[in-house]
RODO-2510 file (C-alpha; in nm, 4 decimals, decimal comma):
residues 499
     n   res          X          Y          Z
     1     m   -11,7400   -11,7164   -33,8608
     2     s   -12,0344   -11,9696   -33,7647
     3     l   -11,8785   -12,1830   -33,4407
     4     l   -11,9977   -12,5192   -33,5794
     5     k   -11,8004   -12,4211   -33,9166
     6     k   -11,4997   -12,3494   -33,7103
     7     l   -11,5474   -12,6871   -33,5028
     8     a   -11,5589   -12,8605   -33,8248
     9     g   -11,2383   -12,6621   -33,9612
    10     e   -11,0159   -12,7590   -33,6365
    11     t   -11,1818   -13,1259   -33,6391
    12     v   -11,0577   -13,1517   -33,9931
    13     i   -10,6734   -13,0079   -33,9257
    14     y   -10,6762   -13,2438   -33,6146
    15     g   -10,8562   -13,5166   -33,7802
    16     v   -10,5821   -13,4749   -34,0437
    17     s   -10,2878   -13,6097   -33,7694
    18     n   -10,5549   -13,8663   -33,6831
    19     v   -10,6295   -13,9152   -34,0485
    20     v   -10,3070   -14,0026   -34,0909
    21     g   -10,1672   -14,1535   -33,8243
    22     r   -10,4563   -14,3856   -33,8167
    23     l   -10,4237   -14,4196   -34,1918
    24     v   -10,0309   -14,5161   -34,1751
    25     n   -10,1171   -14,7498   -33,8793
    26     f   -10,3663   -14,9295   -34,1201
    27     l   -10,1432   -14,9135   -34,3929
    28     l    -9,8509   -15,0852   -34,1587
    29     i   -10,1047   -15,3768   -34,1292
    30     p    -9,9954   -15,5483   -34,4220
    31     f    -9,6633   -15,4796   -34,3599
    32     y    -9,6475   -15,6138   -34,0387
    33     t    -9,8719   -15,8854   -34,0897
    34     r    -9,6023   -16,0004   -34,3902
    35     v    -9,2945   -15,9071   -34,1671
    36     l    -9,4644   -16,0815   -33,8742
    37     v    -9,5380   -16,3952   -34,0329
    38     e    -9,6484   -16,5731   -33,7242
    39     t    -9,9601   -16,3902   -33,6168
    40     s    -9,8538   -16,4370   -33,2756
    41     d    -9,5662   -16,1674   -33,2929
    42     y    -9,8344   -15,9442   -33,3959
    43     g   -10,0243   -16,0456   -33,0858
    44     v    -9,7478   -15,9738   -32,8814
    45     v    -9,7664   -15,6166   -33,0349
    46     n   -10,0898   -15,5362   -32,9480
    47     v   -10,0656   -15,7063   -32,5740
    48     m    -9,7824   -15,4699   -32,4945
    49     y    -9,9621   -15,1927   -32,5965
    50     g   -10,2708   -15,2676   -32,4077
    51     y   -10,0726   -15,2491   -32,1536
    52     v    -9,9001   -14,9557   -32,1904
    53     g   -10,2221   -14,7469   -32,2116
    54     l   -10,3044   -14,8363   -31,8552
    55     l    -9,9543   -14,6847   -31,7522
    56     l    -9,9892   -14,3729   -31,9394
    57     v   -10,2890   -14,2811   -31,7553
    58     i   -10,1665   -14,3673   -31,4158
    59     m    -9,8206   -14,1879   -31,5311
    60     t    -9,9905   -13,8636   -31,6772
    61     y   -10,2928   -13,8947   -31,4169
    62     r   -10,5371   -13,6848   -31,6513
    63     m   -10,3306   -13,3529   -31,6247
    64     e   -10,3977   -13,2266   -32,0023
    65     t   -10,7693   -13,2494   -31,8925
    66     g   -10,6965   -13,0209   -31,5770
    67     f   -10,5202   -12,8326   -31,7894
    68     f   -10,8011   -12,7841   -32,0536
    69     r   -11,0249   -12,6764   -31,7480
    70     f   -10,8323   -12,4500   -31,5339
    71     g   -10,6729   -12,2935   -31,8283
    72     a   -10,9320   -12,2035   -32,0361
    73     k   -10,9394   -11,8443   -31,9583
    74     k   -10,6220   -11,7030   -32,1247
    75     e   -10,5133   -11,5275   -31,8568
    76     d   -10,5062   -11,8081   -31,6511
    77     r   -10,3364   -12,0096   -31,8931
    78     q    -9,9339   -11,9618   -31,8030
    79     k    -9,9567   -12,0365   -31,4479
    80     v   -10,2013   -12,3550   -31,5093
    81     f    -9,9481   -12,4629   -31,7680
    82     s    -9,6161   -12,4098   -31,5443
    83     t    -9,8075   -12,5666   -31,2359
    84     s    -9,8986   -12,8792   -31,4551
    85     m    -9,5877   -12,9240   -31,6030
    86     l    -9,3798   -12,8934   -31,2801
    87     s    -9,5940   -13,1437   -31,1601
    88     l    -9,4898   -13,4161   -31,4239
    89     l    -9,1838   -13,3070   -31,4403
    90     v    -9,0833   -13,4522   -31,0832
    91     s    -9,3365   -13,7480   -31,0768
    92     t    -9,2797   -13,9099   -31,4727
    93     p    -8,9000   -13,9561   -31,3788
    94     i    -8,9711   -14,1188   -31,0342
    95     f    -9,2252   -14,3813   -31,2484
    96     v    -8,9705   -14,4024   -31,5110
    97     a    -8,7041   -14,5245   -31,2692
    98     l    -8,9493   -14,8032   -31,1050
    99     l    -9,0410   -14,9446   -31,3973
   100     l    -8,6972   -14,9712   -31,5129
   101     i    -8,5868   -15,0951   -31,1378
   102     f    -8,8468   -15,3586   -31,1468
   103     s    -8,8267   -15,4237   -31,5224
   104     q    -8,7961   -15,8009   -31,4539
   105     d    -9,0634   -15,8869   -31,2115
   106     i    -9,3040   -15,7063   -31,4319
   107     a    -9,2317   -15,8660   -31,7316
   108     n    -9,2743   -16,2228   -31,4684
   109     f    -9,6259   -16,0849   -31,3849
   110     i    -9,7635   -16,0465   -31,7496
   111     n    -9,5930   -16,3612   -31,8571
   112     y    -9,3234   -16,2312   -32,0776
   113     p    -9,0043   -16,3619   -31,8233
   114     d    -8,7670   -16,3697   -32,1307
   115     t    -8,7950   -16,0438   -32,2729
   116     p    -8,7663   -15,7677   -31,9921
   117     r    -8,6692   -15,5519   -32,2422
   118     y    -8,9823   -15,4744   -32,3505
   119     v    -9,0489   -15,3217   -32,0625
   120     v    -8,7457   -15,1145   -32,0653
   121     w    -8,8586   -15,0141   -32,3823
   122     f    -9,2049   -14,8921   -32,3081
   123     a    -9,0698   -14,7033   -31,9614
   124     l    -8,9078   -14,5065   -32,1624
   125     i    -9,1659   -14,4460   -32,4564
   126     i    -9,4205   -14,3788   -32,1861
   127     g    -9,2037   -14,1276   -31,9971
   128     m    -9,1788   -13,9567   -32,2880
   129     d    -9,5553   -13,9335   -32,3849
   130     a    -9,6535   -13,8596   -32,0425
   131     l    -9,4161   -13,5021   -32,0926
   132     t    -9,5615   -13,4281   -32,4260
   133     r    -9,9533   -13,4519   -32,3018
   134     v    -9,9503   -13,1211   -32,1605
   135     p    -9,7598   -12,9183   -32,4209
   136     m    -9,9955   -13,0880   -32,6990
   137     a   -10,2891   -12,9723   -32,4808
   138     k   -10,2021   -12,6257   -32,4651
   139     l   -10,1733   -12,6131   -32,8668
   140     r   -10,5243   -12,7367   -32,8947
   141     l   -10,6087   -12,5004   -32,6310
   142     d   -10,4226   -12,1969   -32,7710
   143     s   -10,6300   -12,2893   -33,1536
   144     r   -10,2705   -12,4111   -33,2857
   145     p   -10,4046   -12,6934   -33,5133
   146     i   -10,1246   -12,6193   -33,7904
   147     r    -9,8291   -12,6329   -33,4719
   148     f   -10,0293   -12,9512   -33,3442
   149     l   -10,0628   -13,0950   -33,6806
   150     i    -9,7063   -13,0694   -33,7518
   151     v    -9,5655   -13,2389   -33,4296
   152     q    -9,7646   -13,5236   -33,4454
   153     l    -9,7379   -13,5754   -33,8424
   154     t    -9,3539   -13,5701   -33,7920
   155     n    -9,3898   -13,8067   -33,4807
   156     i    -9,5846   -14,0326   -33,7305
   157     f    -9,3741   -14,0222   -34,0341
   158     v    -9,0484   -14,0802   -33,7787
   159     n    -9,2260   -14,4150   -33,6394
   160     v    -9,2980   -14,5239   -34,0041
   161     g    -8,9629   -14,4431   -34,1205
   162     a    -8,7941   -14,6175   -33,8075
   163     n    -9,0076   -14,9370   -33,8901
   164     i    -8,9644   -14,9549   -34,2403
   165     f    -8,5521   -14,8988   -34,2044
   166     f    -8,5261   -15,1591   -33,9131
   167     i    -8,7300   -15,4174   -34,0556
   168     a    -8,7547   -15,3836   -34,4311
   169     i    -8,4303   -15,2144   -34,5094
   170     c    -8,1978   -15,3263   -34,2671
   171     p    -8,2566   -15,7244   -34,3415
   172     w    -8,1986   -15,6062   -34,7041
   173     l    -7,8418   -15,4539   -34,6389
   174     l    -7,7584   -15,7598   -34,4557
   175     e    -7,8442   -15,9697   -34,7347
   176     n    -7,6232   -15,7553   -34,9614
   177     g    -7,3162   -15,8076   -34,7655
   178     h    -7,3469   -15,4580   -34,5505
   179     d    -7,1909   -15,6497   -34,2412
   180     w    -7,1909   -15,3292   -34,0289
   181     v    -7,5717   -15,3552   -33,9847
   182     n    -7,5378   -15,6549   -33,7719
   183     a    -7,4046   -15,3500   -33,4843
   184     i    -7,7772   -15,2354   -33,4620
   185     y    -8,0031   -15,5247   -33,6339
   186     d    -8,0969   -15,8630   -33,4811
   187     p    -8,3430   -16,0959   -33,7250
   188     e    -8,4604   -16,2612   -33,4200
   189     r    -8,6027   -15,9611   -33,2699
   190     l    -8,8306   -15,8311   -33,5014
   191     v    -9,0881   -15,7360   -33,2408
   192     d    -8,8499   -15,4946   -33,0548
   193     y    -8,8040   -15,3013   -33,3479
   194     v    -9,1507   -15,1855   -33,3607
   195     f    -9,1360   -15,0703   -32,9805
   196     i    -8,7563   -14,9424   -33,0738
   197     s    -8,9685   -14,7124   -33,3789
   198     n    -9,1819   -14,5752   -33,1118
   199     l    -8,9423   -14,4694   -32,8748
   200     i    -8,7130   -14,2769   -33,1366
   201     a    -9,0242   -14,1328   -33,2904
   202     s    -9,1318   -14,0151   -32,9105
   203     s    -8,7944   -13,8547   -32,8845
   204     v    -8,8225   -13,6771   -33,1730
   205     m    -9,1454   -13,5259   -33,0572
   206     f    -9,0335   -13,4334   -32,7284
   207     l    -8,7561   -13,2631   -32,8854
   208     m    -8,9768   -13,0886   -33,1201
   209     l    -9,1945   -12,9342   -32,7958
   210     l    -8,8783   -12,8054   -32,6423
   211     p    -8,9897   -12,4419   -32,7172
   212     e    -9,2684   -12,5013   -32,5101
   213     f    -9,0851   -12,6461   -32,2227
   214     l    -8,8844   -12,3591   -32,2278
   215     k    -9,2044   -12,1588   -32,1210
   216     i    -9,2429   -12,2901   -31,8556
   217     k    -9,1893   -12,0595   -31,5394
   218     f    -9,0544   -12,2235   -31,2205
   219     e    -9,3407   -12,0997   -31,0248
   220     f    -9,5735   -12,3916   -30,8470
   221     d    -9,8920   -12,2902   -30,7441
   222     k    -9,9681   -12,5327   -30,4136
   223     e   -10,3493   -12,3839   -30,4131
   224     l   -10,3953   -12,4219   -30,7850
   225     f   -10,2449   -12,8063   -30,7712
   226     k   -10,4847   -12,9010   -30,5565
   227     n   -10,8064   -12,7490   -30,7322
   228     i   -10,6568   -12,9082   -31,0466
   229     f   -10,5661   -13,2626   -30,8713
   230     r   -10,8872   -13,2552   -30,7017
   231     y   -11,0511   -13,2198   -31,0225
   232     v   -10,8860   -13,5097   -31,2165
   233     l   -10,8705   -13,7498   -30,9459
   234     p   -11,2364   -13,9115   -31,0451
   235     l   -11,1009   -13,8966   -31,3943
   236     i   -10,7610   -14,0972   -31,3480
   237     p   -11,0298   -14,4447   -31,2952
   238     v   -11,2218   -14,2944   -31,5977
   239     g   -10,8953   -14,2960   -31,7947
   240     i   -10,8146   -14,6717   -31,6595
   241     a   -11,1605   -14,7687   -31,7372
   242     a   -11,1366   -14,6166   -32,0684
   243     i   -10,8262   -14,8596   -32,1770
   244     i   -10,9612   -15,1387   -32,0010
   245     n   -11,2508   -15,0857   -32,2707
   246     e   -11,0432   -14,9667   -32,5643
   247     t   -10,7152   -15,1723   -32,5429
   248     f   -10,7335   -15,4541   -32,2627
   249     d   -10,8967   -15,6497   -32,4471
   250     k   -10,6267   -15,7917   -32,5978
   251     p   -10,4325   -15,8517   -32,2832
   252     l   -10,7557   -16,0729   -32,1614
   253     l   -10,7576   -16,2366   -32,4976
   254     e   -10,4339   -16,3728   -32,4360
   255     w   -10,4894   -16,4558   -32,0380
   256     l   -10,8637   -16,6204   -32,1398
   257     l   -10,8446   -16,7985   -32,4350
   258     p   -10,8047   -17,1525   -32,3853
   259     g   -10,5201   -17,2411   -32,5899
   260     t   -10,1626   -17,2072   -32,5313
   261     q    -9,9820   -16,8629   -32,5094
   262     e    -9,8251   -16,8422   -32,8354
   263     e   -10,1863   -16,9823   -32,9914
   264     n   -10,3848   -16,7317   -32,7669
   265     q   -10,0885   -16,4465   -32,9088
   266     a   -10,1914   -16,5902   -33,2892
   267     k   -10,5541   -16,5135   -33,2402
   268     v   -10,5175   -16,1874   -33,0897
   269     g   -10,2884   -16,0902   -33,3872
   270     i   -10,6063   -16,1559   -33,6152
   271     y   -10,8314   -15,9773   -33,3964
   272     a   -10,6322   -15,6746   -33,3758
   273     a   -10,5224   -15,6843   -33,7306
   274     n   -10,9618   -15,6650   -33,8381
   275     y   -10,9886   -15,4626   -33,5521
   276     k   -10,7872   -15,1980   -33,7103
   277     l   -10,9678   -15,2322   -34,0369
   278     a   -11,2333   -15,0219   -33,8497
   279     a   -10,9945   -14,7458   -33,8186
   280     l   -11,1847   -14,4890   -34,0130
   281     m   -11,4719   -14,4847   -33,7479
   282     t   -11,2092   -14,4257   -33,4785
   283     i   -11,0104   -14,1460   -33,6822
   284     i   -11,3708   -13,9803   -33,6894
   285     t   -11,4462   -14,0156   -33,3238
   286     q   -11,0903   -13,9313   -33,2615
   287     g   -11,0385   -13,6185   -33,4775
   288     f   -11,4018   -13,5007   -33,2971
   289     n   -11,2681   -13,5042   -32,9572
   290     y   -10,9450   -13,3695   -32,9903
   291     a   -11,1262   -13,0556   -33,1601
   292     a   -11,4559   -13,0748   -32,9164
   293     e   -11,3246   -13,0897   -32,5776
   294     p   -11,1343   -12,7423   -32,5848
   295     f   -11,4216   -12,5885   -32,8180
   296     f   -11,6727   -12,6815   -32,5185
   297     f   -11,4628   -12,5153   -32,2857
   298     r   -11,4028   -12,2121   -32,5006
   299     n   -11,7850   -12,1583   -32,5673
   300     k   -11,9178   -12,2957   -32,2465
   301     e   -12,0319   -11,9435   -32,1139
   302     r   -12,2316   -11,8630   -32,4203
   303     k   -12,6237   -11,7975   -32,3962
   304     d   -12,7123   -12,0664   -32,6731
   305     t   -12,4970   -12,3487   -32,5837
   306     q   -12,7895   -12,6302   -32,5248
   307     l   -12,8728   -12,5478   -32,8912
   308     l   -12,4804   -12,5314   -33,0212
   309     y   -12,3616   -12,8401   -32,8273
   310     g   -12,7085   -13,0289   -32,9409
   311     k   -12,6079   -12,9725   -33,3071
   312     v   -12,2450   -13,0776   -33,2532
   313     g   -12,4029   -13,4096   -33,1405
   314     q   -12,6730   -13,4595   -33,4306
   315     s   -12,3359   -13,3446   -33,7033
   316     f   -12,1630   -13,6312   -33,5711
   317     a   -12,4108   -13,8987   -33,5535
   318     i   -12,4658   -13,8373   -33,9319
   319     i   -12,0719   -13,8486   -34,0094
   320     g   -12,0684   -14,1810   -33,7950
   321     c   -12,3603   -14,3473   -33,9894
   322     v   -12,2422   -14,2409   -34,3154
   323     a   -11,8974   -14,3768   -34,1863
   324     f   -12,0586   -14,7224   -34,0884
   325     l   -12,2001   -14,8093   -34,4197
   326     g   -11,9211   -14,6449   -34,6063
   327     i   -11,6970   -14,8933   -34,4789
   328     m   -11,9001   -15,1789   -34,4612
   329     m   -12,0290   -15,1827   -34,8637
   330     y   -11,6636   -15,1729   -34,9748
   331     l   -11,5125   -15,4061   -34,6611
   332     d   -11,4427   -15,6355   -34,9404
   333     v   -11,1463   -15,4119   -35,0527
   334     a   -10,9836   -15,3082   -34,7330
   335     l   -10,9909   -15,6838   -34,6589
   336     k   -10,7381   -15,7775   -34,9655
   337     i   -10,4910   -15,5563   -34,7603
   338     l   -10,4387   -15,8225   -34,5073
   339     g   -10,2275   -16,1435   -34,5411
   340     e   -10,3541   -16,4493   -34,5901
   341     n   -10,3072   -16,5728   -34,2301
   342     y   -10,5134   -16,2768   -34,1086
   343     t   -10,7984   -16,2659   -34,3715
   344     q   -10,9051   -16,6222   -34,3114
   345     e   -11,1129   -16,5485   -33,9806
   346     g   -11,1921   -16,2400   -33,7874
   347     s   -11,3932   -16,0048   -33,9765
   348     e   -11,6959   -16,0766   -33,8491
   349     i   -11,6238   -15,8644   -33,5707
   350     i   -11,5531   -15,5197   -33,8092
   351     p   -11,9331   -15,4337   -33,8273
   352     i   -11,9905   -15,4783   -33,4324
   353     i   -11,6363   -15,2990   -33,3430
   354     l   -11,7773   -15,0033   -33,6257
   355     m   -12,1146   -14,9357   -33,4485
   356     a   -11,9225   -14,9361   -33,1044
   357     n   -11,6950   -14,6647   -33,2149
   358     l   -12,0077   -14,4799   -33,3476
   359     f   -12,1261   -14,5022   -32,9813
   360     l   -11,8159   -14,3762   -32,8255
   361     g   -11,8021   -14,0728   -33,0189
   362     l   -12,1956   -14,0208   -32,9241
   363     y   -12,0717   -14,0537   -32,5278
   364     y   -11,7550   -13,8310   -32,5871
   365     n   -12,0572   -13,5724   -32,6883
   366     f   -12,3058   -13,6577   -32,4187
   367     a   -12,0479   -13,6709   -32,1474
   368     i   -11,9076   -13,3272   -32,1725
   369     w   -12,1591   -13,2053   -31,9297
   370     y   -11,9641   -13,3435   -31,6385
   371     k   -11,6772   -13,1857   -31,7110
   372     l   -11,7928   -12,8303   -31,7845
   373     s   -12,0112   -12,8440   -31,4638
   374     d   -11,7716   -12,9678   -31,2495
   375     k   -11,8885   -13,2902   -31,1903
   376     t   -11,6171   -13,5388   -31,2882
   377     i   -11,7182   -13,8233   -31,0002
   378     m   -12,0145   -13,8865   -31,2359
   379     g   -11,7839   -13,9940   -31,5583
   380     l   -11,5949   -14,1978   -31,2895
   381     y   -11,9212   -14,3568   -31,2125
   382     i   -12,0075   -14,4173   -31,5927
   383     a   -11,7027   -14,4945   -31,6753
   384     v   -11,6930   -14,7545   -31,4152
   385     i   -12,0035   -14,9247   -31,5389
   386     g   -11,8745   -14,9229   -31,8684
   387     a   -11,5692   -15,1397   -31,7473
   388     s   -11,7469   -15,3575   -31,5280
   389     i   -11,9547   -15,4714   -31,8633
   390     t   -11,6577   -15,5092   -32,0561
   391     l   -11,4334   -15,6983   -31,7905
   392     i   -11,7657   -15,9322   -31,7074
   393     v   -11,8315   -15,9964   -32,0558
   394     n   -11,5037   -16,0980   -32,1507
   395     f   -11,4412   -16,3189   -31,8580
   396     s   -11,7705   -16,5132   -31,9238
   397     l   -11,7866   -16,5166   -32,3031
   398     i   -11,4084   -16,5442   -32,4030
   399     p   -11,3511   -16,8820   -32,3225
   400     v   -11,7054   -16,9666   -32,4797
   401     i   -11,6812   -16,7856   -32,8223
   402     g   -11,3388   -16,6231   -32,8366
   403     y   -11,2510   -16,2946   -32,9788
   404     m   -11,6520   -16,2353   -33,0417
   405     a   -11,6785   -16,2079   -32,6652
   406     s   -11,4436   -15,8734   -32,6898
   407     a   -11,6214   -15,7183   -32,9760
   408     w   -11,9722   -15,7343   -32,8488
   409     a   -11,8251   -15,6438   -32,4804
   410     t   -11,6940   -15,2922   -32,6628
   411     l   -12,0359   -15,2382   -32,8049
   412     a   -12,2264   -15,3442   -32,5412
   413     c   -12,0101   -15,1226   -32,3242
   414     y   -12,0164   -14,7912   -32,5111
   415     v   -12,4056   -14,8182   -32,5711
   416     v   -12,4471   -14,8343   -32,1921
   417     m   -12,1992   -14,5361   -32,1700
   418     a   -12,3484   -14,3193   -32,3870
   419     v   -12,7133   -14,3894   -32,2909
   420     l   -12,6090   -14,3110   -31,9080
   421     a   -12,4212   -13,9967   -32,0271
   422     y   -12,7337   -13,8445   -32,2082
   423     l   -12,9832   -13,9691   -31,9099
   424     l   -12,7315   -13,8301   -31,6556
   425     g   -12,6355   -13,4859   -31,8560
   426     q   -13,0321   -13,4090   -31,9147
   427     k   -13,0565   -13,4143   -31,5260
   428     y   -12,7438   -13,2000   -31,4018
   429     y   -12,6644   -12,9846   -31,7539
   430     p   -12,9344   -13,0270   -31,9898
   431     i   -12,8480   -13,0099   -32,3628
   432     s   -13,1052   -12,9626   -32,6463
   433     y   -12,9844   -13,3405   -32,8139
   434     p   -13,2555   -13,4221   -33,1087
   435     i   -13,2512   -13,7759   -32,9997
   436     p   -13,5427   -13,9062   -33,2272
   437     r   -13,3530   -13,7744   -33,5144
   438     m   -13,0223   -13,9318   -33,4236
   439     a   -13,1686   -14,2829   -33,3290
   440     l   -13,3602   -14,2716   -33,6389
   441     y   -13,0175   -14,2331   -33,8659
   442     i   -12,8314   -14,4985   -33,6918
   443     i   -13,1533   -14,7406   -33,7199
   444     i   -13,1932   -14,6876   -34,0922
   445     a   -12,8209   -14,7332   -34,1403
   446     l   -12,8074   -15,1021   -33,9720
   447     a   -13,1248   -15,1648   -34,1811
   448     l   -12,9431   -15,0480   -34,4855
   449     y   -12,6547   -15,2663   -34,4009
   450     g   -12,8874   -15,5887   -34,3300
   451     l   -13,0457   -15,5313   -34,6806
   452     s   -12,6505   -15,5104   -34,8145
   453     v   -12,5844   -15,8600   -34,6339
   454     q   -12,9421   -15,9851   -34,7515
   455     m   -12,8466   -15,8874   -35,1389
   456     e   -12,4761   -16,0378   -35,0980
   457     i   -12,6451   -16,3669   -35,0219
   458     q   -12,9067   -16,3130   -35,3372
   459     l   -12,6062   -16,2327   -35,5525
   460     g   -12,2661   -16,3872   -35,4282
   461     a   -11,9893   -16,2509   -35,2968
   462     d   -11,7738   -16,2051   -35,5914
   463     s   -12,0950   -16,0417   -35,7920
   464     v   -11,9687   -15,7125   -35,9778
   465     w   -12,3871   -15,6567   -35,8930
   466     k   -12,2976   -15,6796   -35,5311
   467     w   -12,0944   -15,3308   -35,5816
   468     v   -12,3549   -15,1839   -35,7467
   469     v   -12,6198   -15,2242   -35,4977
   470     n   -12,4006   -15,1507   -35,2179
   471     s   -12,3122   -14,7874   -35,4042
   472     l   -12,6781   -14,7671   -35,4644
   473     i   -12,7493   -14,8270   -35,0732
   474     l   -12,4883   -14,5580   -34,9684
   475     l   -12,5770   -14,2914   -35,2642
   476     t   -12,9656   -14,3498   -35,1101
   477     f   -12,8495   -14,2678   -34,7357
   478     l   -12,6703   -13,9758   -34,8493
   479     a   -12,9723   -13,8492   -35,0454
   480     l   -13,2030   -13,9189   -34,7483
   481     i   -12,9080   -13,7225   -34,5167
   482     y   -12,9571   -13,4186   -34,7945
   483     y   -13,3518   -13,4279   -34,7963
   484     m   -13,3936   -13,4271   -34,4220
   485     e   -13,1080   -13,2136   -34,3324
   486     k   -13,1110   -12,9545   -34,6128
   487     d   -13,3128   -12,6920   -34,4255
   488     q   -13,1537   -12,7289   -34,0544
   489     l   -12,8245   -12,8212   -33,9751
   490     i   -12,6599   -12,7905   -34,2957
   491     r   -12,7923   -12,4182   -34,3101
   492     d   -12,6859   -12,4043   -33,9906
   493     i   -12,3489   -12,4572   -34,0155
   494     f   -12,3355   -12,1345   -34,2146
   495     k   -12,5841   -11,9079   -34,0195
   496     k   -12,4165   -11,6152   -33,8448
   497     e   -12,7106   -11,6909   -33,5445
   498     i   -12,4832   -12,0044   -33,4212
   499     a   -12,1791   -11,7881   -33,4649
***
């Protein structure tokens, strides 16, 4: 079987878990935006998850990436797995205990002094998630995508089910005289139930992975751990920088917008709801990343890696451009799922975030070289530059142009990171990416989007002809891709020479 075809197949399977997860989160948006009528409540949810991302990177200290690197050879995998897990089994309870002990102090620091229970919920969630990272990584490295999919989907649906139970069913039961619900439900704490649902789902996921935990051998290899830790140490700030780039814009908006805390939280809620409408590009990017990282490590000894990895990058660029145009051509349909409180503003960030996520996917492609060549310190430099751009733009412009600053900061950050990763990669680990053709697709996609905007101005936002024109624009782009690639990339996916 063609390796590109196999990667595509695994991307689809891993993508299903991401697709379903992102789709469910996407479908939860109208649920939250209608139940959490106050946009500030939805803002609180997103601000708290911004903090959680940072803590999770610190608590896992990138052990899953170290596992990919040192467990790539099957004969070493069990020893690497056991050493990595024993390390996490010691450190995670310590981290969780510290969060619980200092929950009030932490709540005071992040300006939520009346709700230290939020810190408690997330201490427990992060603890569960930290302990499941390496077992989930092992499923990926062992090429067990179906098992991975089952665990992920169970986690997703338990989370959704718990949300529906607490936020929709419990109020209904209470209204219909079922007083026993008072024992588990308080209508004044709707935001809590978003977090409690996550905790329940994380606990179920932990239990499902117990068979993997039982495979741990209580043999801790100190030298191996030192080698792993030296490898992942530069990746910890890389992970922190990535979280700053991806999710920390919500806390920054709460801090830096010029209104009161509640007004700022309302703006964060609007920003976050529209941000999530760019979910399809995130699905593609994350689905690719889940499948590609172990794929790259498994095949790094091949003689044709330069050609193979270059074609992977080209494939992503094509799919990302199609996703960008597909979403923007029918954006009005997606916007209808949000409540009125969330659609009066904010949609102008969507094309910016979509393009930012496309460049994030390109960065994942271009940056694999520093992991394959053990030059993880280079990843640190790139990530710090990216995070610096994010922070500088946000701090400088949020007080001036509001959440548009966060959108432009995201795009600027990922464009610079992708360019730096490519240029440095060509020096230290050259891969033959067809950059001119990849750039051409991005330029054409942006030009066609610009044409769509102009046609909407001419035809009117409510014109039926707008949809006809947008459909023709998308079909034109697909036809162009087929014409340009029919003799190369599409055929290569099924050729045994790239096998």
